C-alpha angles and dihedrals in degrees: 000000000000108000092194090075090069093054123097116272097250092046090053089048090052091052091050091051093050090047090055090048089053089052090049091055088061093057125092089246094065097072096054089048091049091049089051091052093048090051092059122095118250095261090047091050090052090050090048091051091049092053093048093048091048092051091051091054096041097050096064090043090051091052092050090047093053091049090050093049092047091051092047091048092054091047092049091048093053093046090052092050092049091050090049090054091047093049089048091056091050092049091051091051099043112028101073142020120276094251093052096049099035093111092051095046104034123060120217091219111073121211110212104161145043093246091048090053092052091046092052091049089050089054090052094048098045098074090049093051091234116150111245090220088072090070123052122193122214143155094036117185133172133186138168112249093185140351091280105027131075128194120206127178140173146165119255121203115194135184140177093025127146119226091253093050092052092049091047090052092051093046091050094046091050101041102034104032101022095238120166116215105216100175138012133193116184132179128180120222105229094207099049098021086225124136128243133171141091144275136191117234129196122198123195119192140174117242105221123206089248091055090050092049092055094053 
């Protein structure tokens, strides 16, 4: 069993650096460098040592800094995309009168059952090659808000999704099926860098005379 795995991160990094130094000593380039160092005066040797030690400490910190910046960039990007989706929902609901925006807000395909909600989500995921098992539907409710309009809503739990996959799901639900995303909770798995969480979706639809006749 490798005992180094139980060591702190920076201590393991130090061991890796010194191991590389030992390997470098075995290369043909080491002797000319050693001769160069021996040819320096005492003060110059101290300065040279200081530069090498500083470099050894700065390289790991630079790596950690780059990882931190990349992680923050992804987090900020996801937050920005969620904000855009939320603002888009607000604009759809507030910018125009109900009659003018009815085709953009109301779907012509009602959802009146839990199984129909799951089926509709499956239709959206299929073109994107996203496994349906990554999204679970729960808490389905439906109600008539008028003689010709139906409201359906549910909670959607998701896991093992990339940022692009989650945004594609939101975009497809909003543009194709006229869903409104009322709340979102997102967590990133630090080991896999995949997203998990849940959101609440609301679906408004028009009940056509043909749909009523089939009931």
